[in-house]
C-alpha positions as a printed NumPy array, in Angstrom:
array([[  7.291,  40.899,  10.952],
       [ 11.264,  41.552,   9.997],
       [ 13.39 ,  38.579,   9.507],
       [ 16.377,  37.719,   7.275],
       [ 16.538,  37.478,   3.455],
       [ 17.407,  33.877,   3.84 ],
       [ 13.925,  33.107,   5.882],
       [ 12.392,  33.973,   2.912],
       [ 14.398,  32.649,   0.108],
       [ 13.723,  29.624,   1.954],
       [ 10.42 ,  30.224,   3.316],
       [  9.244,  30.963,  -0.863],
       [ 11.239,  27.336,  -1.825],
       [  9.588,  24.998,   0.666],
       [  6.048,  26.933,  -0.439],
       [  6.955,  25.991,  -4.075],
       [  7.692,  22.87 ,  -3.376],
       [  3.808,  21.619,  -1.945],
       [  2.539,  23.423,  -4.822],
       [  4.091,  21.601,  -7.573],
       [  1.607,  18.674,  -7.438],
       [ -1.107,  20.97 ,  -7.939],
       [  0.5  ,  21.621, -11.756],
       [  1.199,  17.664, -12.321],
       [ -2.931,  16.973, -11.357],
       [ -4.442,  20.039, -13.179],
       [ -2.27 ,  18.858, -16.223],
       [ -3.444,  14.999, -15.829],
       [ -7.114,  16.679, -15.329],
       [ -7.397,  19.222, -18.116],
       [ -6.018,  16.924, -20.331],
       [ -9.147,  14.341, -19.744],
       [-10.578,  17.357, -21.613],
       [ -8.651,  17.484, -24.312],
       [ -6.259,  19.718, -23.364],
       [ -2.258,  19.778, -24.715],
       [ -0.474,  18.033, -21.393],
       [  2.538,  21.014, -21.779],
       [  0.709,  23.51 , -22.55 ],
       [ -1.663,  23.138, -19.817],
       [  1.023,  22.502, -17.473],
       [  2.856,  26.283, -19.267],
       [ -0.463,  28.609, -18.612],
       [ -0.692,  26.213, -14.826],
       [  2.825,  27.871, -14.011],
       [  2.604,  31.063, -16.091],
       [ -1.244,  32.008, -14.87 ],
       [  0.217,  31.384, -10.992],
       [  3.575,  32.706, -10.765],
       [  2.487,  36.411, -12.365],
       [ -0.726,  36.587, -10.333],
       [  1.429,  35.205,  -7.218],
       [  4.592,  37.821,  -8.149],
       [  1.715,  40.355,  -8.232],
       [ -0.24 ,  39.821,  -5.334],
       [  2.351,  39.453,  -3.145],
       [  3.932,  42.57 ,  -4.294],
       [  1.289,  44.374,  -3.526],
       [  0.078,  42.659,  -0.314],
       [  3.88 ,  42.789,   0.91 ],
       [  3.179,  39.376,   2.421],
       [  4.242,  36.076,   1.285],
       [  0.517,  34.798,  -0.665],
       [  0.609,  32.384,  -3.278],
       [ -2.344,  31.254,  -5.621],
       [ -1.705,  27.767,  -7.247],
       [ -4.501,  25.796,  -8.757],
       [ -7.364,  24.169,  -7.102],
       [ -7.53 ,  20.149,  -7.481],
       [-11.297,  20.82 ,  -6.713],
       [-12.281,  23.047,  -9.127],
       [ -9.945,  21.626, -12.168],
       [-12.541,  18.753, -11.115],
       [-15.176,  20.697, -10.661],
       [-14.431,  21.207, -14.479],
       [-13.842,  18.006, -15.653],
       [-16.003,  15.6  , -14.327],
       [-19.108,  17.86 , -13.362],
       [-19.125,  20.614, -16.609],
       [-17.292,  18.66 , -19.689],
       [-18.547,  15.368, -18.768],
       [-20.906,  15.318, -16.365],
       [-22.7  ,  18.422, -18.526],
       [-21.231,  17.401, -21.922],
       [-20.44 ,  21.059, -22.126],
       [-17.723,  22.117, -23.91 ],
       [-14.559,  22.894, -23.302],
       [-13.339,  26.218, -24.674],
       [-17.438,  26.933, -23.265],
       [-17.017,  26.388, -20.275],
       [-12.958,  28.379, -19.793],
       [-15.47 ,  31.191, -20.982],
       [-17.346,  30.91 , -17.829],
       [-14.444,  30.441, -16.165],
       [-12.77 ,  33.644, -17.625],
       [-16.758,  35.55 , -16.33 ],
       [-16.275,  34.388, -13.247],
       [-13.332,  36.645, -13.469],
       [-15.171,  39.85 , -14.51 ],
       [-17.541,  38.923, -11.333],
       [-14.404,  38.955,  -8.925],
       [-13.178,  41.403, -10.019],
       [-16.031,  43.303,  -9.564],
       [-16.758,  41.328,  -6.094],
       [-13.686,  42.766,  -4.748],
       [-13.848,  46.69 ,  -6.71 ],
       [-17.35 ,  46.864,  -4.844],
       [-15.896,  45.782,  -1.882],
       [-18.409,  43.407,  -1.383],
       [-16.027,  39.978,  -1.553],
       [-14.167,  41.965,   2.172],
       [-17.461,  41.763,   3.548],
       [-16.831,  37.977,   3.358],
       [-14.034,  38.406,   5.235],
       [-15.221,  41.027,   7.569],
       [-18.497,  38.983,   8.691],
       [-16.529,  35.672,   9.62 ],
       [-15.919,  36.327,  13.739],
       [-12.62 ,  36.827,  15.01 ],
       [-12.394,  33.665,  16.821],
       [-12.663,  31.407,  13.012],
       [ -9.562,  32.796,  12.007],
       [ -7.312,  29.99 ,  14.252],
       [ -9.857,  27.88 ,  14.255],
       [ -9.929,  27.786,  10.56 ],
       [ -6.312,  27.559,  10.749],
       [ -6.467,  24.797,  12.519],
       [ -8.611,  23.369,  10.078],
       [ -6.266,  24.241,   6.843],
       [ -3.095,  22.735,   9.156],
       [ -5.114,  19.389,   9.671],
       [ -6.189,  19.638,   6.205],
       [ -2.496,  19.381,   5.35 ],
       [ -1.554,  16.723,   7.887],
       [ -4.137,  14.999,   6.185],
       [ -2.806,  15.494,   2.798],
       [  0.755,  14.765,   3.717],
       [ -0.108,  11.301,   5.261],
       [ -1.477,  10.716,   2.15 ],
       [  1.089,  11.478,  -0.295],
       [  3.511,   9.339,   1.84 ],
       [  0.922,   6.354,   1.861],
       [  0.954,   6.327,   5.547],
       [ -2.77 ,   6.685,   5.166],
       [ -4.902,   4.906,   1.931],
       [ -8.686,   4.511,   1.418],
       [-10.602,   1.805,   2.959],
       [-14.438,   0.932,   1.975],
       [-16.047,   0.669,   4.974],
       [-13.066,   2.42 ,   7.193],
       [-12.603,   5.456,   4.765],
       [ -8.799,   5.459,   5.664],
       [ -6.83 ,   2.592,   7.491],
       [ -2.171,   2.876,   7.59 ],
       [ -1.078,   1.784,   4.592],
       [  2.39 ,  -0.76 ,   4.452],
       [  4.792,   1.439,   6.46 ],
       [  7.618,  -0.894,   5.095],
       [  6.857,   0.316,   1.435],
       [  9.523,   2.89 ,   0.34 ],
       [  7.122,   5.87 ,   0.313],
       [  6.257,   5.625,   3.102],
       [ 10.156,   5.429,   4.984],
       [ 11.405,   8.741,   2.758],
       [  8.769,  10.598,   4.491],
       [  9.13 ,   8.779,   7.996],
       [ 12.574,   9.866,   7.382],
       [ 12.307,  13.724,   7.024],
       [  9.359,  13.958,   9.483],
       [ 12.35 ,  12.675,  11.882],
       [ 14.563,  14.584,  10.167],
       [ 11.883,  18.155,  11.093],
       [ 11.678,  16.46 ,  14.816],
       [ 15.578,  16.275,  15.726],
       [ 16.074,  19.533,  13.854],
       [ 13.276,  21.025,  16.296],
       [ 15.05 ,  19.308,  19.188],
       [ 17.869,  20.43 ,  18.799],
       [ 16.871,  23.747,  17.749],
       [ 18.24 ,  24.614,  14.796],
       [ 17.289,  27.051,  12.019],
       [ 14.768,  26.091,   8.878],
       [ 13.355,  22.859,  10.344],
       [ 11.023,  22.079,   7.391],
       [ 13.64 ,  22.662,   5.285],
       [ 16.064,  20.376,   7.039],
       [ 13.497,  17.78 ,   6.546],
       [ 12.797,  18.492,   3.183],
       [ 16.176,  18.362,   2.155],
       [ 16.425,  14.336,   4.208],
       [ 13.34 ,  13.163,   2.037],
       [ 14.546,  14.587,  -1.67 ],
       [ 18.264,  12.661,  -0.712],
       [ 16.743,   9.417,   0.726],
       [ 14.526,   9.679,  -2.469],
       [ 17.348,   9.57 ,  -4.663],
       [ 19.258,   6.645,  -2.568],
       [ 15.14 ,   4.699,  -2.459],
       [ 15.063,   4.907,  -5.833],
       [ 11.778,   6.847,  -6.431],
       [ 13.37 ,  10.309,  -7.32 ],
       [ 14.797,   9.389, -10.638],
       [ 18.104,  11.239, -11.343],
       [ 18.211,  11.426, -14.64 ],
       [ 17.987,  14.037, -17.845],
       [ 13.931,  13.423, -18.099],
       [ 13.95 ,  15.963, -14.991],
       [ 15.926,  19.239, -17.317],
       [ 13.641,  18.593, -20.411],
       [ 11.569,  21.653, -20.67 ],
       [  7.746,  21.293, -20.236],
       [  6.362,  24.16 , -22.415],
       [  3.992,  24.179, -24.42 ],
       [  1.739,  26.553, -26.249],
       [ -1.932,  26.168, -28.06 ],
       [ -2.009,  28.214, -31.519],
       [ -5.908,  28.678, -30.566],
       [ -7.746,  31.139, -28.241],
       [ -8.513,  28.067, -25.903],
       [-11.612,  29.518, -24.604],
       [-15.278,  30.429, -26.846],
       [-16.382,  33.45 , -25.71 ],
       [-19.511,  32.724, -27.47 ],
       [-19.759,  30.244, -25.006],
       [-20.991,  32.909, -23.002],
       [-24.779,  32.973, -24.096],
       [-24.65 ,  29.118, -23.094],
       [-27.248,  29.033, -20.395],
       [-26.48 ,  25.12 , -19.431],
       [-22.995,  26.33 , -18.866],
       [-23.583,  29.938, -17.025],
       [-26.031,  28.068, -14.684],
       [-22.648,  26.113, -13.19 ],
       [-21.353,  29.949, -12.585],
       [-22.748,  30.244,  -8.91 ],
       [-20.638,  27.133,  -8.097],
       [-17.639,  28.892,  -9.011],
       [-17.927,  32.005,  -7.224],
       [-19.133,  30.131,  -4.683],
       [-15.707,  27.944,  -4.027],
       [-12.971,  30.824,  -5.506],
       [-15.06 ,  33.006,  -2.601],
       [-14.577,  30.784,  -0.073],
       [-11.459,  29.396,  -0.69 ],
       [-10.083,  33.069,  -0.278],
       [-11.992,  33.847,   2.69 ],
       [-10.772,  30.374,   4.089],
       [ -7.367,  30.58 ,   3.546],
       [ -7.466,  34.795,   4.372],
       [ -8.304,  33.956,   8.219],
       [ -5.146,  31.426,   7.833],
       [ -3.165,  34.233,   6.542],
       [ -4.549,  36.668,   9.199],
       [ -4.005,  34.476,  12.156],
       [ -0.635,  33.192,  10.903],
       [  0.429,  37.579,   9.867],
       [ -0.584,  38.561,  13.329],
       [ -2.855,  41.227,  10.797],
       [ -5.134,  42.958,  12.982],
       [ -7.96 ,  44.718,  11.281],
       [ -7.258,  47.483,   8.99 ],
       [ -4.179,  45.897,   7.928],
       [ -6.909,  42.544,   7.088],
       [ -8.945,  45.319,   5.182],
       [ -6.486,  46.619,   3.101],
       [ -4.626,  43.014,   1.971],
       [ -8.032,  41.688,   1.444],
       [ -9.562,  44.069,  -1.124],
       [ -5.806,  43.319,  -3.246],
       [ -6.458,  39.62 ,  -2.76 ],
       [-10.032,  39.746,  -4.273],
       [ -8.686,  41.52 ,  -7.016],
       [ -6.036,  39.552,  -7.689],
       [ -8.461,  36.249,  -7.167],
       [-10.901,  38.155, -10.46 ],
       [ -7.117,  38.759, -12.257],
       [ -6.373,  34.973, -11.736],
       [-10.133,  33.688, -13.139],
       [ -9.914,  35.656, -15.743],
       [ -6.399,  35.401, -17.051],
       [ -5.624,  31.595, -17.154],
       [ -8.955,  30.22 , -19.342],
       [ -6.957,  32.699, -21.658],
       [ -4.238,  30.054, -21.637],
       [ -6.281,  27.239, -21.313],
       [ -6.36 ,  27.162, -17.654],
       [ -9.415,  27.162, -15.203],
       [ -7.947,  28.686, -11.181],
       [ -6.031,  29.458, -10.34 ],
       [ -7.035,  30.644,  -6.453],
       [ -5.212,  32.004,  -3.386],
       [ -3.68 ,  28.438,  -2.212],
       [ -2.744,  26.9  ,   2.175],
       [  1.051,  27.282,   0.563],
       [  1.452,  30.506,   1.356],
       [  1.035,  29.284,   5.13 ],
       [  3.397,  27.055,   4.525],
       [  6.16 ,  29.301,   3.968],
       [  4.507,  31.983,   7.235],
       [  4.852,  28.404,   9.589],
       [  8.861,  27.939,   8.222],
       [  9.428,  31.553,   8.697],
       [  8.821,  33.347,   5.808],
       [  7.329,  37.791,   6.99 ],
       [  7.601,  39.376,   3.945],
       [  6.79 ,  39.84 ,  -0.584],
       [ 10.296,  38.244,  -1.379],
       [  8.786,  35.148,  -0.354],
       [  6.113,  35.072,  -2.137],
       [  8.19 ,  37.058,  -4.814],
       [ 10.058,  33.4  ,  -5.061],
       [  7.892,  31.659,  -5.075],
       [  6.023,  33.2  ,  -8.094],
       [  9.148,  33.538,  -9.635],
       [ 10.152,  29.143,  -8.989],
       [  6.571,  29.028, -10.627],
       [  7.305,  31.181, -14.248],
       [ 10.727,  28.846, -14.844],
       [  9.3  ,  25.965, -14.532],
       [  8.564,  25.203, -17.927],
       [ 12.008,  25.888, -19.559],
       [ 13.681,  24.503, -16.02 ],
       [ 11.54 ,  21.453, -14.656],
       [ 14.175,  20.157, -12.415],
       [ 12.573,  21.785,  -9.605],
       [  8.972,  21.512, -10.141],
       [  9.409,  17.561, -11.884],
       [ 11.222,  16.374,  -7.888],
       [  9.121,  18.075,  -6.013],
       [  5.666,  17.406,  -7.839],
       [  6.047,  14.726, -10.68 ],
       [  4.513,  12.042,  -7.928],
       [  5.857,   8.905,  -7.554],
       [  3.5  ,   6.238,  -8.899],
       [  2.51 ,   2.852,  -6.649],
       [ -0.145,   1.836,  -8.886],
       [ -2.339,   2.351, -12.571],
       [ -4.306,   5.554, -10.959],
       [ -2.131,   6.391,  -7.66 ],
       [  0.985,   8.506,  -6.689],
       [  2.413,   9.375,  -4.045],
       [  4.395,  12.555,  -3.532],
       [  6.706,  11.86 ,   0.087],
       [  9.175,  14.755,  -0.709],
       [  6.983,  16.967,   0.917],
       [  5.227,  15.12 ,   2.731],
       [  7.097,  15.783,   5.829],
       [  6.548,  19.225,   5.203],
       [  2.609,  18.644,   4.928],
       [  2.949,  16.805,   8.111],
       [  4.804,  19.407,  10.145],
       [  3.551,  22.745,   9.141],
       [  0.267,  21.179,   9.31 ],
       [  0.394,  20.412,  13.053],
       [  2.104,  23.947,  14.073],
       [ -1.199,  25.065,  12.56 ],
       [ -2.322,  23.898,  15.314],
       [ -1.203,  26.269,  17.711],
       [ -3.768,  29.22 ,  16.999],
       [ -6.556,  27.027,  19.425],
       [ -5.897,  28.497,  22.084],
       [ -7.477,  31.868,  20.732],
       [-10.534,  30.211,  21.117],
       [-12.752,  30.955,  23.709],
       [-13.773,  26.893,  23.902],
       [-16.204,  27.342,  27.694],
       [-18.414,  29.326,  24.736],
       [-21.157,  27.799,  22.822],
       [-20.544,  29.871,  20.272],
       [-17.813,  29.859,  19.902],
       [-16.743,  26.473,  20.576],
       [-19.701,  24.267,  18.077],
       [-18.621,  25.939,  15.592],
       [-14.568,  25.947,  16.055],
       [-14.781,  22.86 ,  15.953],
       [-17.177,  22.099,  13.397],
       [-14.507,  24.197,  11.114],
       [-11.507,  22.111,  12.68 ],
       [-13.161,  18.488,  11.75 ],
       [-15.083,  19.453,   8.246],
       [-12.194,  20.886,   7.054],
       [-10.172,  17.834,   6.74 ],
       [-12.758,  15.101,   6.83 ],
       [-13.915,  16.641,   3.23 ],
       [-10.732,  17.581,   2.188],
       [-12.787,  21.051,   1.693],
       [-11.756,  25.008,   2.624],
       [-15.242,  25.804,   1.38 ],
       [-17.628,  23.085,   3.447],
       [-15.343,  24.066,   6.471],
       [-15.44 ,  27.954,   7.11 ],
       [-19.853,  27.899,   5.618],
       [-21.379,  25.234,   7.803],
       [-18.287,  26.896,  10.914],
       [-20.009,  30.195,   9.894],
       [-23.702,  28.815,  10.088],
       [-23.469,  27.086,  13.345],
       [-22.912,  30.266,  14.13 ],
       [-25.773,  32.351,  13.185],
       [-27.37 ,  29.528,  14.221],
       [-26.41 ,  29.378,  17.758],
       [-26.938,  33.66 ,  18.16 ],
       [-29.908,  33.226,  16.587],
       [-31.278,  30.038,  18.819],
       [-29.711,  32.287,  22.307],
       [-30.788,  35.253,  21.396],
       [-27.85 ,  37.313,  20.546],
       [-27.744,  38.203,  17.354],
       [-25.538,  41.868,  17.936],
       [-22.522,  40.429,  16.605],
       [-24.299,  39.153,  13.133],
       [-23.387,  41.729,  10.452],
       [-26.583,  42.3  ,   8.241],
       [-24.963,  40.514,   5.377],
       [-25.796,  37.259,   7.7  ],
       [-29.405,  37.636,   6.387],
       [-28.702,  37.163,   2.475],
       [-25.358,  34.384,   3.589],
       [-26.881,  31.715,   6.149],
       [-30.021,  31.237,   4.084],
       [-28.146,  31.256,   0.381],
       [-25.055,  28.744,   1.905],
       [-28.256,  26.775,   3.891],
       [-30.105,  26.885,   0.882],
       [-27.164,  24.81 ,  -1.003],
       [-26.166,  21.974,   0.83 ],
       [-30.185,  20.994,   1.032],
       [-31.585,  21.984,  -2.241],
       [-28.317,  22.661,  -4.737]])
């Protein structure tokens, strides 16, 4: 796993670039609930930066914690607007989820989910996340746009965003063909320069204006822990964070080639990191962050040590005061009243995602109990834009096929509880 310092610096930089849009998306969503945009942005950067630094240092590998837009959407649209639960009360429930996640990690119950995941699902989960990144990149480039009948169609490829992303992608392909080092970084640089030339990335003083913001009040209300209406969302939060962590960890294990002993050692620390993140973030007025696939982008680009995660965490920490990189790669390019594209990171997402498909050769496609669950993971993860759904349905399919075939020898005892709960979630909840 030895590589150069420059490998890790570039990997950490690229991981930060692809994480940056989530910071702005979270700030915008939380602003709808009454949060201060700059204070939320600051809270996201500080929480994600601290947990990324600590987790990467403890795990000795590049891991990245970022705000999870799905989790923030649950907070905003389901809990706050849908159920009418006050913002400070909902944040208290997120803090409680942190305590629960810490307990799961310390009791080794959380990592038990990782041990229960069959070996072949690790490369399948990595490929599913790769396809998710490809789909995200194509959408952020404006290459794919929503359609009411076919779900997606090709956008206007002559528009500025697809052209910028296309030039970046072409640069990556040329760099790979010439066996150049750091092809993803070359693609990102070409896209950034193209963005400036085509007027998508503004070059003015606004890029360097600090975004630091704080609130003097405690953002969450501890009394909210007595609100039974709010507490009923606790299982959903725990499910999302747990399976998001498990899914991304599956990709990390496949990317870095961890053996069982290394994986078990790392899993416990990641689960505790997830709990610490969920407990710390509500104090700063934000839900999350969680373990994100951005660390996989760094891994694909060549990073292999904790230094890469330290670089990402450091960039996150300084972003509120020096936001030029965050604004450049994460601020986005507005193409409609509520539509923002991020063409500068699109080539990195697409090309890194495609590289993650290589692990599928480790799946035995002749064995139905591997082929069907692996295929479900690869299809459901990108189509639903959800790592949680991909891993959940893959585990259900694996267990059902084993039971139907009368061979339950490979199923761990935790399946007796886990699988019925997952089925209940999809059929009833």
